[in-house]
C-alpha positions, 0 to 999 in steps of 0.5 A: 719599694721595687727597683723595676726589672728591664723587660718585665713589662714585656714579659707580662705582656700575657701570662698563663696561669696553669690549671691542672682539671682544665689542661686534663690528659694533656698535663700541664707542661704540654700546654704550656709548652703549646701556649708558649708557641702562641705568645704567651710570655710567663708562666704562673704555676696554680695547683690548689688543694694539691700537696707541697711535694706535688706541687714541686714536682709540678713546677719541676716539669714545667720550669723543663719545657720552660727553658731555652723560652725567655719565659719567666717561670712565677709560682703562685702562694708557695715561697718555698716550692718556688726556692726549691724548683729554681723559679724565676718569682713567686706570686702572692695574694693579700692574704698570704706572707707579706711582699715584706717579709716574702723578698727578705727571704729569696732576695733581691733577684726574685720577682715578686707579684701581689694580688690587689683589688683597691686603692689601698692595696695597691698604693702601699704594696711593698717590695712587690716587683709587680701587680695582678690587679683584678678580677677585672670581670667576674670569674669561676676561677676563683668564686672567693675574688673581691668583686670585680674592678672593671675596667675604669677601676683598673685605669685608676689603680694602674694610675695609682702606681708606678709598678708594672701591673697585669690585669685577670679575671674574666679574662678573653680574647673578646674581652681585652680590647675593653682594657684599652686605654688603662694604660695596662701592660698585659693580661692574666688567663686561666680558662681561655687557656688550659680549657682550649682545644688549641693552647697556641691558636688561643694564645695566639689571640690573645696575644694579638689583642694584648699587643693591640691595647699595649699601643694604645698606652697613654 
């Protein structure tokens, strides 16, 4: 089991997962830059159905715009791209490479996130630094995800692990208050920011809502 990284719970306050199509003509780096200005505290680059070469180029572009911000850069699934791009970490799912093998590959300083949706998955998590719990609510962003766990399920899973946690799935500024009292460290969103006309304002609304529920953590 990983030793908790100082500051990671704060870095998980508001995680942005990128979506190239939703960012549109503005481009992912521009949306990321605007979102960080609004309070995003971690960025996960995710670009499904793209080549490794294009994913690497995108990750490098996002890394450049995060330079000097202190915001960690995480890559979804692709451990090799994360390493080559000099990212801060990688986030894997239940059908991706096992976290203990990823740890052997990337070493002790790399952040490893793991998606979980059940109690068995949460308590069996090995070598992960944080857990992404969800989906909390049904989401069109990932239609093949497991069934929603809801705020009650989230609280149960948070209580079952000593790892930092972030909630994902159906996260919007008006749903975040329903997570008060669950003990979760932060939230993760895609469309709420990537599809927003003003990513800075959208991130600021989410960040304010997250800061409110963090004050109510047990």
